[in-house]
C-alpha positions as MATLAB code, in Angstrom:
seq = 'MSKSERQRASRTALITGASSGIGLELARVFAREGYNLVLVARSVERLDEIAKELRALGVSVKSMPMDLADPHAPQAICDGLRKESGVVDVLVNNAGFGSHGVFHENDPATELSMIQVNVTALTELTRLFLPDMVRRGEGGVLNVASTAAFQPGPLMAVYYATKAYVLSFSEAIAEELRGTGVTVTTLCPGPTLTGFQGRAGTGEMRMLKGGLVLDAATVAKIGYEGLIHNKTVVIPGFKNRILAFGVRLTPRQWVTRVARQMNET';
ca = [
      58.739   63.302  102.122;
      61.988   62.233  103.774;
      65.544   63.371  102.931;
      64.381   66.666  101.493;
      67.985   67.750  100.958;
      68.028   65.941   97.610;
      68.217   68.328   94.698;
      64.797   69.004   93.198;
      66.202   68.677   89.708;
      66.962   65.000   90.381;
      63.452   64.090   91.521;
      60.927   62.488   89.224;
      57.165   62.101   89.592;
      55.211   59.553   87.551;
      51.622   60.690   87.091;
      48.869   58.604   85.492;
      45.765   60.156   83.994;
      47.835   63.273   83.372;
      46.044   64.610   80.296;
      43.209   66.453   82.041;
      41.514   67.317   85.318;
      43.245   66.639   88.614;
      46.050   64.691   86.923;
      46.968   67.601   84.676;
      46.857   70.055   87.569;
      49.040   67.752   89.662;
      51.544   67.643   86.805;
      51.603   71.441   86.799;
      52.120   71.575   90.567;
      54.977   69.058   90.486;
      56.597   70.878   87.558;
      56.432   74.208   89.389;
      58.089   72.506   92.354;
      60.979   71.381   90.141;
      60.112   67.736   89.604;
      60.927   66.022   86.346;
      57.848   64.240   85.055;
      56.745   60.996   83.486;
      53.198   61.473   82.223;
      50.866   58.595   81.386;
      47.578   58.977   79.515;
      45.844   57.582   76.451;
      46.114   60.544   74.078;
      49.454   61.000   72.316;
      48.528   64.437   70.990;
      47.316   65.725   74.335;
      50.415   64.453   76.136;
      52.632   66.184   73.598;
      50.821   69.481   74.205;
      51.167   69.171   77.964;
      54.815   68.148   77.761;
      55.599   71.239   75.719;
      53.825   73.450   78.263;
      55.610   71.946   81.253;
      59.072   71.857   79.690;
      58.810   75.637   79.545;
      59.049   75.516   83.352;
      62.554   74.063   83.059;
      61.833   70.432   83.871;
      62.249   67.218   81.901;
      58.995   65.638   80.715;
      58.637   62.119   79.314;
      55.342   61.155   77.693;
      54.140   57.557   77.898;
      50.928   57.082   75.901;
      49.300   54.105   77.555;
      45.784   52.848   78.282;
      45.659   51.433   81.790;
      42.615   49.410   80.808;
      45.179   47.160   79.122;
      46.323   44.622   81.746;
      49.861   44.741   80.339;
      50.212   48.527   80.690;
      51.623   48.781   84.258;
      54.462   46.361   83.558;
      55.160   48.068   80.233;
      55.469   51.420   82.011;
      57.856   49.997   84.578;
      59.954   48.144   81.999;
      60.184   51.223   79.803;
      61.530   53.355   82.638;
      63.977   50.710   83.840;
      65.491   50.458   80.354;
      66.374   54.132   80.715;
      67.546   53.681   84.326;
      64.720   55.956   85.381;
      64.082   56.426   89.101;
      60.574   57.287   90.266;
      60.606   59.310   93.484;
      56.862   59.935   93.591;
      54.165   57.736   92.074;
      50.824   59.468   91.510;
      48.041   56.986   90.733;
      45.429   59.395   89.441;
      43.953   57.606   86.417;
      40.378   56.515   86.877;
      36.862   56.831   85.536;
      33.260   56.165   86.514;
      29.931   55.262   84.987;
      26.385   56.142   85.935;
      23.291   53.959   85.988;
      21.724   50.890   87.547;
      24.406   48.212   87.846;
      22.543   45.349   86.162;
      21.720   47.571   83.181;
      25.203   49.031   82.690;
      27.629   47.720   80.086;
      29.559   44.915   81.825;
      32.693   45.548   79.763;
      32.771   49.151   80.982;
      32.356   48.098   84.601;
      35.171   45.556   84.371;
      37.398   48.050   82.582;
      36.752   50.476   85.439;
      37.976   47.917   87.957;
      41.064   47.326   85.822;
      41.940   51.037   85.721;
      40.772   52.184   89.151;
      41.915   49.158   91.157;
      44.120   46.650   89.359;
      46.440   49.048   87.529;
      46.799   51.232   90.627;
      47.681   48.203   92.739;
      50.158   46.823   90.217;
      51.928   50.147   89.662;
      52.259   50.613   93.407;
      53.715   47.131   93.787;
      56.137   47.681   90.910;
      57.618   50.949   92.169;
      57.451   50.592   95.973;
      60.361   48.146   96.426;
      62.898   50.550   94.907;
      61.608   53.368   97.099;
      61.953   51.224  100.202;
      65.476   50.195   99.238;
      66.441   53.847   98.820;
      64.730   54.763  102.085;
      62.690   57.554  100.524;
      59.783   58.138   98.193;
      56.091   58.770   98.116;
      52.870   57.445   96.644;
      49.833   59.648   96.076;
      46.727   57.597   95.322;
      43.672   59.516   94.174;
      40.467   58.109   95.646;
      37.315   60.158   96.333;
      34.858   60.999   99.084;
      32.909   58.231   97.340;
      35.244   55.895   99.251;
      33.400   56.526  102.504;
      29.992   55.071  101.570;
      28.203   52.849   99.040;
      27.020   54.657   95.916;
      23.807   53.479   94.294;
      23.733   54.390   90.583;
      27.542   54.428   90.621;
      28.014   51.176   92.525;
      31.257   49.951   90.971;
      32.924   53.373   90.968;
      32.240   53.915   94.677;
      33.454   50.403   95.451;
      36.707   50.950   93.566;
      37.406   54.128   95.502;
      36.671   52.353   98.805;
      39.328   49.847   97.784;
      41.845   52.594   97.008;
      41.330   54.196  100.409;
      41.510   50.942  102.375;
      44.527   49.654  100.435;
      46.404   52.931  100.738;
      45.822   53.345  104.469;
      46.972   49.779  105.066;
      50.249   50.071  103.176;
      50.885   53.509  104.682;
      50.999   51.794  108.059;
      53.151   48.962  106.712;
      55.665   51.510  105.439;
      55.855   53.536  108.637;
      59.510   54.117  109.490;
      60.840   53.201  106.038;
      61.105   56.760  104.726;
      58.370   56.032  102.166;
      54.932   57.582  102.586;
      51.507   56.874  101.102;
      48.885   59.610  100.862;
      45.304   59.151   99.711;
      43.643   62.167   98.136;
      39.862   62.000   98.526;
      38.301   64.894   96.638;
      34.591   65.532   96.592;
      32.834   66.624   93.396;
      35.437   68.352   91.225;
      35.098   70.196   87.926;
      36.976   67.922   85.484;
      36.324   65.884   82.339;
      35.209   63.015   84.593;
      31.555   64.034   84.462;
      31.410   63.856   80.689;
      32.837   60.344   80.496;
      30.753   59.047   83.403;
      27.541   60.701   82.222;
      27.063   62.448   85.559;
      26.896   66.073   84.495;
      23.366   66.596   85.827;
      23.773   64.863   89.190;
      22.398   66.692   92.211;
      25.727   66.647   94.045;
      27.259   68.789   91.295;
      24.730   71.547   91.902;
      25.549   72.122   95.561;
      28.294   73.989   97.356;
      30.709   71.042   97.502;
      32.321   71.421   94.086;
      35.978   72.523   93.879;
      38.122   73.173   90.840;
      40.839   70.711   89.843;
      43.714   73.138   90.450;
      42.659   73.659   94.075;
      42.308   69.921   94.658;
      45.725   69.241   93.131;
      47.453   71.850   95.277;
      45.875   70.461   98.448;
      46.812   66.911   97.432;
      50.426   67.865   96.781;
      50.710   69.656  100.128;
      49.238   66.609  101.870;
      51.854   64.391  100.236;
      54.714   66.709  101.175;
      53.512   66.855  104.776;
      53.196   63.051  104.974;
      49.439   63.030  105.553;
      47.752   59.673  105.154;
      44.313   60.911  104.059;
      43.561   64.298  102.508;
      39.991   65.508  101.921;
      39.863   68.915  100.212;
      37.124   71.254  101.411;
      35.659   71.671  104.901;
      32.157   70.564  103.868;
      33.545   67.465  102.188;
      35.473   66.556  105.343;
      32.368   66.955  107.484;
      30.291   64.779  105.164;
      32.982   62.109  104.812;
      33.379   61.633  108.525;
      29.700   62.181  109.273;
      28.745   58.957  107.505;
      30.498   57.034  110.275;
      27.890   58.266  112.748;
      24.870   57.742  110.489;
      22.917   54.478  110.059;
      24.234   52.706  106.968;
      20.811   52.412  105.324;
      20.297   56.163  105.555;
      23.732   56.834  104.149;
      23.037   54.638  101.126;
      19.670   56.256  100.433;
      21.080   59.758  100.653;
      23.936   58.752   98.346;
      21.397   57.525   95.802;
      19.520   60.827   95.964;
      22.754   62.741   95.407;
      23.613   60.531   92.416;
      20.252   60.976   90.746;
      19.981   63.260   87.734;
];
């Protein structure tokens, strides 16, 4: 991040999907580093619990219960903060979910809702908050993708495709913003122990039984450090990095078949 001389107490991070998993752990990391927080998630009760925990660290915490599956949510978040003259120094687009199964048999409403949360809301929030960062000449965006971004994912086709979008989009705007004082970092974790598996129905997948799984706190710490050091792409875990870049050297058909095997239960 540029202009690090600014007082930590004046910095604010907006984090979506902050009620559990990587989002919650990122909120804890930012709070420990002295950032004030704006937390977005669906559960009012859970946000209140987290806010109470993090305020004990001496930071300000604003809860914004919001479902990003609602197309109006990103603008509502932005409008709500602007009414309070709130400045967002770091935007963390963490909210997202997946589903498991053969695409043509999956619930179409769920698949479209996934695109809304994983892609559309992330894109709109980034567009809403970037201009102010550029005008100030400082700021950062941390977009949470996945190692799923590096290959197609049979049995999780839409989820993998959304994460490929996040990675491509984020790398592109990171280059556009070079020299502005604003950075964009994409965090691409591999399998991580979070509540994601329960919602997606992926708890018995083969990939979760190997040696690639990290805990959410470790992933969050690595993601935060990548943001602070202005890294464009961050892949936690040596094995995950090897696998992510190895797909570039492997025939595409093989990559897709192996991904299907890993996604099978």
